[in-house]
N, C-alpha and C positions, 0 to 999 in steps of 0.2 A: 329551228329544228335542224336545218341543213348544217349549221355550225356544230350542233350537238352530235349529229351523225358523223361528221368529219372528225371531230375530236375523239369519239369512241373508236372509229376505224384506226386513227393514228395511235392512240394509247395502247390498243391491243395488238398493234403490228399488222393488222389486216390490210391497211392501206398499202404498205410496202409489198405484201404478198400479192395483192391485186395488181400492183404496178409491174411486178415481175411476171405474173401470168400474162398480162397484156403485152409486154415486150416479147415474150416467147411466142405467143399466138400471132402477133404481127410479123415477126420474123418468119415463122412457119408458113404463113399464107402468102409470103412474097411482098407484103406491104412495104417493108423496109427498103427492099430493092427498087420497088416502083417509085417511092419517094426520093430515093437517092438519084435515080434517073431523071426525075422531074426537076430536082435541084440543079443538076448538071445542065439540063436544057434551059432553064431560066437564066443561069449564069452565062451560058453560051449566047443566048439571045440578047441579053442586056450588056454583056461584057463584064469581066471580073472587076474591073476598076470602077464600074458604075453600080455595083450591088453591095449593099451592106447586109449584115446578118438580119437586122430588123426588116429590111425590104424583102429578103428571102422568106422569112417567117410569114409575113403578111401575104406574100404571093402563094405559098404552098399550103397554108393552113386549110383553106376551104377544100382543096382537092384531097388533102390528107384525111380530113374528117369523112369525106364522102367515100373514100376507098376502104374504110374500116368495114370488114364483112359483118353482115347482120348477125351471123353466128357468134362472132366474137363479142359483139355488143350484148347479145342475149345471154351469153355465158357470164359475162361480168355482172349484168343486172341480176341474174339468178343468184350469183354468189353474194352480192350485196344484200339482196332480200333475205337469203338464208341467214346471213350474219345478223341482220336486224331482227329477224324472227327469234333468233337465239338470244339476243342481247337487248331487246327493246325494254324489258322491265328494268334494265340498268341505266337507261338513258335519262338524263335530267333535261327537261325542257325549260 
């Protein structure tokens, strides 16, 4: 079912629209700046020569997820549900 939903979101361009909405909302609420500051702090603590991109991703992902405002999560969920309500009869399971 998840694969069918993802496929329909992608086929109809809704996935890209949701990603753009998410980027805009995260920038608007200051999330992007907070994560940038967190990355700088991790690099400062560990030293630039001791941090790989993979290490940085592992280090910042939990905080990044926790910092996404509930209002942003709710809006995305609402949009996905509205999309599904409009297109569920077209999904193949």
